[in-house]
C-alpha positions as CSV (number, residue, x, y, z in Angstrom):
1,M,141.6,113.1,141.4
2,T,142.4,114.4,144.8
3,R,144.5,117.8,144.8
4,P,146.4,118.6,148.0
5,S,146.0,122.4,148.4
6,P,148.8,124.5,146.5
7,S,149.6,126.4,150.2
8,A,151.2,122.8,151.2
9,T,152.1,120.5,148.5
10,P,154.9,121.7,146.1
11,V,154.4,121.6,142.5
12,S,155.8,118.2,141.3
13,A,155.8,116.6,144.8
14,G,156.8,112.6,146.5
15,G,158.2,112.3,149.8
16,G,161.4,111.0,151.5
17,G,165.0,111.8,151.5
18,D,167.3,111.5,154.2
19,D,165.6,113.8,156.2
20,T,162.3,113.1,155.9
21,G,162.5,109.7,156.5
22,R,164.4,110.7,159.7
23,A,160.3,111.3,161.6
24,A,159.0,107.9,160.7
25,R,162.8,106.1,161.7
26,E,162.5,107.4,165.3
27,M,158.4,106.4,165.6
28,S,159.8,103.2,165.0
29,A,162.7,103.4,167.5
30,A,159.8,104.9,169.6
31,R,157.9,101.9,170.0
32,R,160.8,100.0,170.7
33,G,161.6,101.9,173.6
34,G,163.6,104.6,172.1
35,G,163.5,107.8,169.9
36,P,162.5,111.5,170.3
37,P,160.8,112.0,173.3
38,W,157.6,113.4,171.2
39,A,157.5,109.9,169.1
40,S,154.7,108.7,171.8
41,A,152.1,111.8,170.8
42,G,148.6,111.0,169.6
43,M,149.1,107.4,171.8
44,P,146.6,106.6,174.5
45,A,147.0,109.0,177.1
46,E,146.0,108.6,180.4
47,K,144.0,112.3,181.2
48,S,141.4,113.9,179.3
49,M,140.2,117.6,179.2
50,D,136.8,118.0,181.2
51,F,133.7,116.7,180.1
52,G,131.9,120.1,180.5
53,P,134.0,122.5,178.5
54,S,134.0,119.9,175.7
55,A,130.5,119.7,175.8
56,R,129.8,123.1,175.5
57,R,132.3,123.4,172.5
58,L,130.3,121.1,170.9
59,M,127.1,122.9,171.4
60,G,128.6,126.1,170.6
61,M,129.7,124.6,167.2
62,L,125.4,124.8,166.5
63,A,125.5,129.2,167.0
64,P,125.5,129.8,163.0
65,E,122.4,128.0,162.9
66,R,120.8,130.1,165.9
67,A,117.7,131.4,164.0
68,L,116.9,127.4,163.2
69,V,117.7,126.2,166.5
70,A,115.2,128.7,168.4
71,L,112.5,127.6,165.7
72,V,113.4,123.8,166.6
73,V,112.9,124.4,170.0
74,A,110.2,126.5,169.2
75,L,108.9,123.6,167.9
76,G,110.2,120.9,170.8
77,I,107.9,123.3,173.3
78,I,104.5,123.4,171.0
79,S,104.7,119.8,170.6
80,V,105.5,118.5,174.4
81,T,103.5,120.7,175.4
82,L,100.1,119.2,173.8
83,S,101.8,115.9,174.1
84,V,101.9,116.4,178.3
85,I,98.2,117.8,178.1
86,G,97.0,114.5,176.2
87,P,97.1,112.7,179.9
88,K,95.1,115.3,181.5
89,I,92.2,115.4,178.9
90,L,92.4,111.2,179.1
91,G,91.9,111.9,182.6
92,H,88.8,113.4,182.1
93,A,87.6,110.7,179.2
94,T,88.4,108.1,182.5
95,D,86.0,110.5,184.8
96,V,83.4,110.5,182.6
97,I,83.3,107.0,182.1
98,F,83.5,106.3,186.3
99,A,81.0,108.4,186.6
100,G,78.5,106.7,184.5
101,V,79.2,103.7,186.3
102,I,78.7,104.9,189.5
103,G,75.8,106.7,188.4
104,Q,73.7,103.6,187.3
105,Q,74.1,102.0,190.9
106,L,72.4,104.9,192.3
107,T,68.7,105.9,192.9
108,P,67.5,108.6,189.5
109,G,66.3,111.2,190.8
110,T,68.6,111.9,194.2
111,T,71.2,114.4,194.7
112,T,74.6,113.8,194.4
113,A,74.6,114.8,198.7
114,E,71.5,112.6,199.1
115,A,73.1,109.6,197.3
116,A,76.3,110.4,199.3
117,A,74.7,110.7,203.2
118,A,72.5,107.5,202.1
119,A,76.0,105.4,201.3
120,R,77.1,106.8,205.1
121,A,74.4,105.8,206.8
122,A,74.5,101.7,205.7
123,G,77.9,102.0,206.6
124,N,80.2,102.3,203.6
125,E,82.3,105.8,203.9
126,T,84.9,105.2,201.4
127,F,81.9,104.6,198.6
128,A,80.3,108.1,199.9
129,N,84.1,109.7,199.5
130,V,84.2,108.5,196.2
131,I,80.9,109.8,195.6
132,E,81.6,113.1,196.9
133,G,85.1,113.3,195.0
134,S,83.4,112.5,191.4
135,S,81.1,114.2,189.0
136,V,78.1,112.0,189.5
137,V,74.7,112.3,188.6
138,P,72.7,109.5,190.1
139,G,70.7,107.4,187.5
140,Q,72.6,108.7,185.0
141,G,74.6,106.1,182.8
142,I,77.8,107.0,180.6
143,D,77.6,110.1,178.4
144,F,79.0,108.0,175.4
145,G,78.3,111.7,173.1
146,L,80.9,113.4,175.7
147,L,83.2,110.9,175.9
148,G,83.4,110.4,171.9
149,Q,84.1,114.3,172.0
150,V,86.9,114.2,175.0
151,L,88.4,110.8,172.7
152,L,89.0,112.9,169.3
153,G,90.1,116.1,171.3
154,V,92.5,113.0,172.5
155,I,93.5,112.2,168.8
156,A,94.0,115.6,167.6
157,I,95.7,116.6,170.0
158,Y,98.3,113.9,169.6
159,V,97.8,114.2,165.9
160,A,99.2,117.6,166.2
161,A,102.2,116.8,168.8
162,S,104.0,114.3,166.0
163,L,103.5,116.5,163.7
164,F,105.0,119.7,165.0
165,G,107.7,116.8,166.3
166,W,108.4,115.2,163.0
167,M,109.0,119.2,161.5
168,Q,111.2,119.5,164.3
169,S,113.5,116.4,163.7
170,Y,113.1,117.1,159.8
171,L,115.1,120.7,161.0
172,L,117.3,119.2,163.7
173,N,118.7,117.0,160.8
174,G,119.9,119.8,158.7
175,I,121.2,121.4,161.6
176,V,123.3,118.6,162.8
177,Q,124.5,117.3,159.2
178,R,125.6,121.2,158.5
179,T,127.3,121.5,161.7
180,I,129.1,118.2,160.7
181,F,129.9,119.4,157.0
182,S,131.5,122.8,158.7
183,L,133.5,121.0,161.1
184,R,134.5,118.8,158.5
185,R,135.8,122.0,156.6
186,E,137.1,123.6,159.2
187,V,139.0,119.9,160.1
188,E,140.7,119.8,156.5
189,D,141.5,123.7,156.4
190,K,143.3,123.1,159.7
191,L,145.3,120.5,158.0
192,N,146.5,122.5,155.5
193,R,147.6,125.4,157.9
194,L,149.5,122.9,160.6
195,P,153.2,122.5,159.5
196,L,155.1,119.3,158.8
197,R,156.7,119.4,162.5
198,Y,153.0,118.4,163.1
199,F,153.1,115.1,161.0
200,D,156.2,114.0,161.5
201,R,154.6,113.7,165.3
202,Q,151.7,112.1,164.1
203,Q,151.3,108.6,163.2
204,R,149.3,109.1,159.7
205,G,146.5,106.7,161.1
206,E,146.0,108.5,163.9
207,V,145.5,111.6,162.4
208,L,143.3,109.8,159.5
209,S,141.1,108.4,162.5
210,R,140.4,111.7,163.7
211,V,139.5,113.2,160.5
212,T,137.4,110.0,160.4
213,N,136.2,108.0,162.9
214,D,136.1,110.8,165.1
215,I,134.3,113.0,163.0
216,D,131.8,110.5,162.3
217,N,131.5,109.3,165.7
218,I,130.2,113.5,166.5
219,S,128.1,113.3,163.6
220,Q,125.9,110.2,165.2
221,T,125.7,111.5,168.5
222,L,124.7,115.1,167.7
223,Q,122.1,113.1,165.5
224,Q,121.2,110.6,168.1
225,T,121.1,112.8,171.2
226,M,120.1,116.2,170.2
227,S,116.3,115.8,169.5
228,Q,115.5,113.3,171.8
229,L,117.6,115.7,174.3
230,L,115.5,118.6,173.8
231,T,112.4,116.7,173.8
232,S,113.3,114.9,177.4
233,V,114.1,117.7,178.8
234,L,111.3,119.9,177.9
235,T,109.0,117.2,178.9
236,V,110.2,117.1,182.7
237,V,109.3,120.6,182.9
238,G,105.7,120.2,181.4
239,V,104.9,117.3,183.0
240,L,106.2,118.7,186.2
241,V,104.3,121.5,186.0
242,M,101.2,119.5,185.0
243,M,101.8,117.1,188.0
244,L,101.7,120.6,190.1
245,V,98.6,121.3,189.6
246,I,97.4,118.2,189.8
247,S,98.5,117.4,193.2
248,P,101.1,119.4,194.7
249,L,101.2,116.5,197.5
250,L,102.2,113.5,194.2
251,A,104.1,116.1,192.5
252,L,106.5,116.3,195.8
253,V,106.5,112.7,196.1
254,A,107.4,112.1,192.5
255,L,110.3,115.0,193.1
256,V,112.2,112.6,195.5
257,T,113.5,110.7,192.9
258,I,115.2,113.3,191.0
259,P,118.3,113.8,193.1
260,V,118.9,110.3,193.6
261,S,119.0,109.7,190.2
262,M,121.2,113.1,189.3
263,Y,123.9,111.1,192.3
264,V,123.2,108.0,190.3
265,T,123.8,109.2,186.7
266,K,127.0,111.5,187.8
267,T,128.3,108.9,189.6
268,I,128.5,106.3,186.9
269,A,129.0,109.2,184.1
270,K,132.1,110.2,185.7
271,R,133.9,107.1,186.0
272,S,132.5,105.6,182.2
273,Q,133.5,109.1,181.0
274,K,137.4,107.8,181.2
275,Q,136.8,105.0,179.2
276,F,135.1,106.7,176.4
277,V,138.3,108.9,176.1
278,A,140.5,105.5,176.3
279,Q,138.6,103.4,173.7
280,W,138.8,106.2,171.5
281,R,142.0,107.1,172.0
282,Y,142.7,103.2,171.5
283,T,140.9,103.2,168.5
284,G,143.5,105.9,167.3
285,A,146.2,103.6,167.8
286,L,145.1,100.5,166.5
287,N,144.1,102.7,163.0
288,A,147.3,103.8,163.1
289,H,148.8,100.4,163.2
290,I,146.4,98.5,160.6
291,E,147.7,101.7,158.4
292,E,151.7,101.1,158.5
293,A,150.9,97.4,158.9
294,F,149.1,97.2,155.0
295,T,151.4,100.0,153.6
296,G,154.1,98.0,154.7
297,H,152.5,94.9,154.2
298,E,155.1,93.2,151.4
299,L,157.8,94.1,153.7
300,V,156.8,92.4,156.9
301,R,156.4,89.3,154.9
302,V,159.7,89.6,153.7
303,F,161.5,89.9,157.1
304,G,159.5,87.5,158.3
305,R,157.8,89.8,161.1
306,R,153.7,88.7,160.5
307,H,153.4,86.7,163.8
308,E,155.0,90.1,165.6
309,V,152.6,92.2,164.0
310,E,149.7,89.6,164.9
311,A,150.6,89.8,168.1
312,D,150.9,93.9,168.4
313,F,147.7,94.4,166.7
314,T,146.3,91.4,169.3
315,Q,147.9,93.5,172.1
316,R,146.1,96.5,170.6
317,N,143.1,95.4,169.8
318,E,142.4,94.5,173.6
319,R,143.1,97.1,174.7
320,L,140.4,98.4,172.7
321,F,138.4,95.8,173.2
322,D,138.8,96.6,177.3
323,A,138.7,100.2,176.9
324,S,135.4,100.0,175.0
325,F,134.1,96.7,177.3
326,R,134.2,99.1,180.6
327,A,132.7,102.2,179.1
328,Q,129.6,100.4,177.7
329,F,129.6,97.9,180.6
330,I,129.4,101.1,183.0
331,S,127.6,103.3,181.5
332,G,124.9,100.4,180.7
333,I,124.7,100.5,184.2
334,I,122.6,103.7,184.2
335,M,119.5,102.8,182.4
336,P,118.3,99.9,184.7
337,S,119.4,101.9,187.4
338,M,117.0,104.4,186.7
339,M,114.5,102.3,185.4
340,F,114.7,100.8,189.0
341,I,114.4,104.8,191.2
342,G,111.5,105.6,188.5
343,N,109.4,101.9,189.5
344,L,110.5,102.8,193.3
345,N,108.6,106.2,191.4
346,Y,105.8,105.1,190.6
347,V,104.9,102.2,193.1
348,L,104.6,105.3,195.7
349,V,102.8,107.5,193.1
350,A,99.9,105.1,193.5
351,V,99.9,104.3,196.9
352,V,99.6,107.8,197.6
353,G,97.1,108.7,194.7
354,G,94.9,105.6,195.8
355,L,94.7,106.6,199.5
356,R,94.0,110.1,198.0
357,V,90.9,108.9,196.0
358,A,89.2,106.9,198.6
359,S,89.5,109.7,200.9
360,G,87.6,111.8,198.2
361,S,89.9,114.6,198.1
362,M,91.0,113.3,194.3
363,S,89.4,111.8,191.3
364,L,90.3,108.6,189.7
365,G,90.8,110.5,186.3
366,D,93.2,112.9,187.9
367,V,95.1,109.8,190.0
368,Q,95.1,108.1,186.4
369,A,96.7,111.1,184.7
370,F,99.1,112.0,187.4
371,I,100.4,108.2,187.3
372,Q,100.8,108.7,183.7
373,Y,102.8,112.0,183.9
374,S,104.5,110.0,186.5
375,R,105.8,107.3,184.3
376,Q,106.5,110.4,181.4
377,F,108.3,112.0,183.7
378,T,111.1,109.1,184.6
379,Q,110.7,107.9,181.0
380,P,112.8,111.4,179.7
381,L,115.2,111.0,182.9
382,T,116.1,107.2,181.9
383,Q,116.5,108.6,178.3
384,L,119.1,111.3,179.5
385,A,120.4,108.5,181.0
386,S,120.7,106.4,178.3
387,M,122.2,108.9,176.2
388,A,125.1,109.0,178.7
389,N,127.1,106.7,177.0
390,L,126.3,108.2,173.2
391,L,126.7,111.6,174.7
392,Q,130.4,110.4,176.4
393,S,131.6,109.0,173.4
394,G,130.8,112.0,171.4
395,V,132.4,114.5,173.5
396,A,135.4,111.8,173.7
397,S,135.6,112.0,170.3
398,A,135.0,116.0,170.0
399,E,137.9,116.2,172.6
400,R,140.2,114.4,169.7
401,V,138.7,116.5,167.3
402,F,139.4,119.7,168.9
403,E,142.8,119.2,169.9
404,L,143.5,118.8,166.3
405,L,142.1,122.1,166.0
406,D,143.6,123.6,168.7
407,A,147.2,122.3,167.5
408,E,149.7,125.2,166.8
409,E,149.8,126.0,163.0
410,Q,152.7,126.9,160.8
411,V,153.8,130.7,160.9
412,P,151.0,132.8,159.0
413,D,151.7,134.2,155.7
414,P,152.7,137.9,156.2
415,T,149.8,140.5,155.2
416,S,151.8,142.4,152.5
417,P,154.1,140.0,151.3
418,A,157.5,140.3,149.9
419,V,157.6,139.3,145.4
420,P,161.1,138.8,143.6
421,V,161.1,141.3,141.1
422,T,162.8,138.7,138.7
423,R,162.3,134.8,139.4
424,R,165.8,133.7,137.8
425,G,166.7,131.2,141.1
426,R,169.4,132.6,143.3
427,V,169.7,131.3,146.3
428,V,171.4,132.3,149.6
429,F,171.8,130.9,153.1
430,E,172.5,133.4,155.3
431,H,174.0,132.6,158.9
432,V,171.0,129.3,159.0
433,S,170.3,127.4,162.4
434,F,168.1,124.7,162.4
435,R,167.3,121.7,164.6
436,Y,164.4,119.7,164.9
437,E,164.6,119.5,168.9
438,P,165.3,122.3,171.2
439,D,168.7,120.1,172.7
440,K,169.9,118.1,169.4
441,P,172.3,120.5,166.7
442,L,171.6,119.3,163.6
443,I,172.3,123.1,161.1
444,D,174.3,125.3,162.8
445,D,175.7,128.6,161.1
446,L,175.8,127.5,158.0
447,S,176.1,130.2,154.3
448,L,176.1,129.0,150.7
449,T,175.2,130.9,147.3
450,A,173.6,129.0,144.6
451,E,173.4,131.2,141.8
452,P,170.8,131.0,138.5
453,G,171.2,128.0,136.4
454,Q,173.9,126.7,138.9
455,T,173.7,123.0,139.8
456,V,174.1,122.2,143.1
457,A,174.8,118.9,144.6
458,I,174.7,118.2,148.0
459,V,176.2,114.9,149.2
460,G,176.7,112.9,152.4
461,P,176.3,110.2,155.2
462,T,172.4,109.6,155.9
463,G,171.5,111.9,158.6
464,A,174.3,115.0,157.6
465,G,170.7,117.2,156.9
466,K,170.5,117.0,152.9
467,T,167.1,116.6,152.8
468,T,166.2,119.4,155.4
469,L,168.3,121.7,153.7
470,V,166.2,121.9,150.7
471,N,163.3,121.7,152.7
472,L,164.3,125.1,154.3
473,I,164.0,126.6,151.1
474,M,160.6,125.3,150.4
475,R,159.4,126.7,154.0
476,F,158.5,122.6,155.1
477,Y,160.4,124.2,158.6
478,E,161.1,127.7,159.9
479,L,164.4,128.7,160.7
480,D,165.7,129.0,164.1
481,S,167.8,132.0,163.3
482,G,169.8,133.1,159.6
483,R,167.8,134.1,156.7
484,I,167.4,131.9,153.4
485,T,166.8,134.7,150.6
486,L,165.6,134.0,146.8
487,D,166.1,136.6,144.5
488,G,167.1,139.2,146.8
489,V,163.8,138.4,149.5
490,D,163.9,136.7,152.3
491,T,161.6,133.7,152.1
492,A,160.1,134.1,155.5
493,T,158.2,137.8,153.9
494,M,156.8,135.7,150.9
495,D,153.4,133.9,150.5
496,R,154.1,130.4,150.6
497,A,152.2,129.5,147.6
498,T,153.7,132.0,145.6
499,L,157.3,130.8,146.9
500,R,156.3,127.3,145.9
501,S,155.0,127.8,142.4
502,G,157.9,128.6,141.3
503,V,159.7,125.3,142.5
504,G,159.3,121.9,141.2
505,M,160.4,118.3,143.3
506,V,161.1,115.1,142.4
507,L,161.9,112.8,145.9
508,Q,163.2,110.3,146.4
509,D,159.9,108.5,147.5
510,T,157.7,109.0,144.7
511,W,153.6,109.6,144.9
512,L,151.5,109.0,142.6
513,F,147.4,110.7,142.8
514,G,144.4,108.1,142.3
515,G,143.6,109.0,138.4
516,T,145.1,108.8,134.7
517,I,148.9,108.4,134.2
518,R,148.1,111.7,132.0
519,D,146.3,113.5,135.0
520,N,149.4,112.7,137.0
521,I,151.6,114.5,134.6
522,G,149.6,117.3,134.4
523,Y,149.3,117.6,137.9
524,G,152.6,119.8,137.6
525,N,151.0,122.6,135.5
526,P,146.9,121.5,135.1
527,A,146.9,124.9,132.5
528,A,148.9,122.8,130.3
529,S,147.6,121.4,126.8
530,E,147.9,117.9,125.9
531,E,151.0,118.3,123.4
532,Q,152.9,119.9,126.6
533,V,152.2,116.8,128.6
534,L,153.2,114.2,125.7
535,A,156.3,116.6,124.7
536,A,157.4,116.5,128.9
537,A,156.2,112.8,128.5
538,R,158.3,112.2,125.7
539,A,161.4,114.7,127.3
540,T,161.7,112.1,130.0
541,Y,161.2,108.8,128.7
542,V,157.8,108.1,130.2
543,D,156.1,107.7,126.3
544,R,158.4,104.3,126.3
545,F,155.9,102.3,128.6
546,V,153.1,104.6,128.5
547,R,152.9,103.1,124.5
548,S,152.9,99.6,125.8
549,L,149.8,99.6,127.8
550,P,146.7,98.6,126.6
551,D,145.2,102.0,127.5
552,G,148.1,104.5,127.4
553,Y,148.0,107.7,128.9
554,D,144.4,106.4,129.9
555,T,145.4,104.0,132.3
556,V,144.0,104.5,135.5
557,I,146.6,104.0,138.6
558,D,145.4,103.4,142.1
559,D,146.8,106.3,144.6
560,E,149.7,103.8,145.8
561,G,150.7,103.3,142.2
562,S,151.1,99.8,142.9
563,N,149.5,99.1,138.9
564,V,153.0,100.7,137.3
565,S,156.6,99.6,139.0
566,A,158.8,102.1,141.0
567,G,161.1,103.2,138.2
568,E,158.1,104.1,136.5
569,K,156.8,105.8,139.1
570,Q,159.4,108.1,139.5
571,L,159.8,108.6,135.7
572,I,156.0,110.5,135.5
573,T,157.4,112.2,138.8
574,I,160.0,113.5,136.9
575,A,157.5,114.3,133.7
576,R,155.6,116.1,135.9
577,A,158.2,118.4,136.8
578,F,159.6,118.4,133.4
579,L,155.8,120.1,132.4
580,A,155.6,122.4,135.8
581,D,158.7,123.7,134.0
582,P,159.9,125.8,137.6
583,T,162.5,128.5,138.4
584,L,164.1,126.5,141.0
585,L,164.6,122.3,140.9
586,I,165.4,120.2,143.6
587,L,165.9,116.4,142.9
588,D,166.3,114.1,146.0
589,E,167.7,110.7,144.6
590,A,165.3,111.1,141.5
591,T,166.9,108.2,139.6
592,S,166.8,105.9,142.4
593,S,164.5,103.8,141.3
594,V,165.2,102.9,137.5
595,D,167.9,101.0,136.0
596,T,171.1,101.4,134.6
597,R,169.9,102.0,131.0
598,T,167.0,104.3,132.6
599,E,169.3,106.2,134.2
600,V,171.5,107.5,131.4
601,L,168.3,108.5,129.4
602,V,166.8,110.1,132.4
603,Q,170.5,111.6,133.3
604,R,170.3,113.6,129.8
605,A,166.2,114.7,130.5
606,M,167.3,116.0,133.8
607,A,170.1,117.8,131.7
608,A,168.1,119.6,129.5
609,L,165.7,120.0,132.8
610,R,168.4,121.8,134.8
611,S,169.5,124.1,131.9
612,D,168.6,127.8,132.7
613,R,167.4,127.1,136.1
614,T,168.4,126.5,139.7
615,S,169.3,122.7,140.6
616,F,169.3,121.5,144.0
617,V,170.2,117.7,143.3
618,I,170.5,115.6,146.9
619,A,172.7,112.1,145.2
620,H,174.0,109.5,147.4
621,R,175.4,107.5,144.0
622,L,178.0,109.8,143.6
623,S,178.3,109.3,139.6
624,T,175.0,110.9,139.0
625,I,176.3,114.6,139.9
626,R,180.1,114.7,138.9
627,D,178.9,117.2,136.3
628,A,178.1,119.5,139.3
629,D,178.9,123.0,138.9
630,L,178.8,122.9,143.3
631,I,178.9,120.2,145.1
632,L,178.6,120.8,148.4
633,V,179.5,117.4,151.4
634,M,177.8,117.5,154.8
635,E,178.4,116.3,158.0
636,S,176.5,116.5,160.9
637,G,174.6,119.6,159.3
638,R,177.9,121.3,158.3
639,I,179.7,122.2,155.0
640,V,182.7,120.3,155.5
641,E,183.6,121.0,152.1
642,Q,182.4,122.2,148.6
643,G,183.7,122.4,144.7
644,T,183.7,120.4,141.6
645,H,183.8,117.1,141.4
646,D,187.6,117.0,140.2
647,E,188.7,120.0,143.0
648,L,187.2,117.9,145.6
649,L,188.5,114.0,144.4
650,A,191.8,116.1,144.8
651,A,192.0,117.5,148.2
652,R,191.8,114.1,148.9
653,G,188.9,115.1,152.1
654,A,185.1,113.5,152.7
655,Y,184.4,113.8,149.2
656,H,187.3,111.3,148.6
657,N,186.4,108.9,151.0
658,L,183.0,108.6,149.5
659,Y,183.8,108.3,146.3
660,S,186.8,105.8,146.9
661,A,184.0,104.0,149.2
662,Q,181.6,103.7,146.5
663,F,184.1,102.9,143.7
664,S,186.5,101.0,145.4
665,A,186.4,96.9,145.8
666,A,183.7,95.3,147.4
667,A,186.2,93.5,149.8
668,A,187.1,97.1,151.4
669,D,186.6,98.0,154.6
670,V,184.0,100.9,155.1
671,E,184.4,102.9,158.4
């Protein structure tokens, strides 16, 4: 069963309430054309970070493995050096064969100079040049002994090159996988350090896409390109050295194609990078839409919005298709372009090399070796070009992950956190001000005191700031001004884990984790015994319906809790809070999903739960908070009334209007 970080999760967590759902409603409004300016965060953007800095930062992730990276480079140098020597030795084998074939055609007993002079006398200048340019022994055929030694040497060199190449790939695979493992761990830690405000501004599917799809794409990119990239670069350098050794003139001919290749690759890559960035941003947007649509599948069907959802999916899918097609098509032009340039280079080398053999200035074996080197020279360049789409795609994903890693974190806990001497649950708001957006006031100069053991009920219209008030107690958001104290200690000076360890929350939108019912109840106190778990279940009436299940407390529920009813889920979360035995209890419409009879029973259980501890109860059904010690009536982030139920009814103010609206005739108009 997945367990979030204790520093990020209250003892018994659900989600929702008036203002917790505020972000989701405004996100939906933003997609319809309204909403706050940050609602489009995570959607496809036009501009991206530069390829160079992002690629360097991606390579910088390999720094902890620098020793093994150095070993991989050394193995690569050895492997490539051996591979590069091979064609030169094979060229010597060709010279042995060629010399033997020519030698058989010459008169035995003559010298090479005499044979060349005889050829010139016969008017065959080219043949004379070939005789002088080769190690020909007149009358001697092919030296198969020498030829066998040369070929065995080549085989040994290539076997050794393959062995070192395999070792290089094996080590590099471990480096990449450990690096991605560290990246996933870093992202997970970062998610636990991000403030709730960040998740308010991001679609859940978009965040999930960065954590899963983008990191997987980075892994695939590093895995497929690192070894090939290293080998290609080393091969280019090694082959260039060998070409210069054999013939500087032919090497110059081969080098002419490099600037052309670089220009073509840079021009095409620059255009395709934008498309790869768009591709992965559209992938995140599409995942966000799919997650939202399937999470709310029943609502989509009930409200008959299936066709609209399908149309929205089609539109997003087409954007992704267009961006992916353009990215792959544009980057795909690089390889055929490089092959064309490489073939032109091959033709130039073959023509110039043939003329050099005919003039006697080069042996046939050297030309053959050079032609092989020419192919080896252009092949890694072509491979580097073919990797451009993978590199661009991986760097585009890396940019998105880096954006997450660079997001502003929540205010760090103090180095020497304060701890209340005693945990009694006294909560004091002192001139607290808070707003989600700087230009949209929500809570201004709010002051109140909740004494130990008191039940403080918070009522008011939707959006009045009720859930925001309890979120501020938990430090899910930081105050703009003022302070909140718990047992005389400013919560801003406390460690978040310490603050939240003494708080139990039961929220309107319940959340269960994948696992058994016993596990979900025990989440409130992992150290609880079996007897304590069962006692909490009986006290909150969970035991009533669990006994009717075939597997009882071992019944496995999924993370959406789809195999239990909404009311049963809420009872389980109440049992979770009961087991935690917190000093401070927060109940946000905790009985909104249970039936009337169960609500009466749960109210009794919650009354026992609230005894000897401070409780904040957010309620829409005013009948559930009639016995509260203090009722706060909020409007637009301000406390407009406070008192007991009877006192507020007698005042005939805002609370009286709310109460009357709930219990008056259905036909009454409600303003």
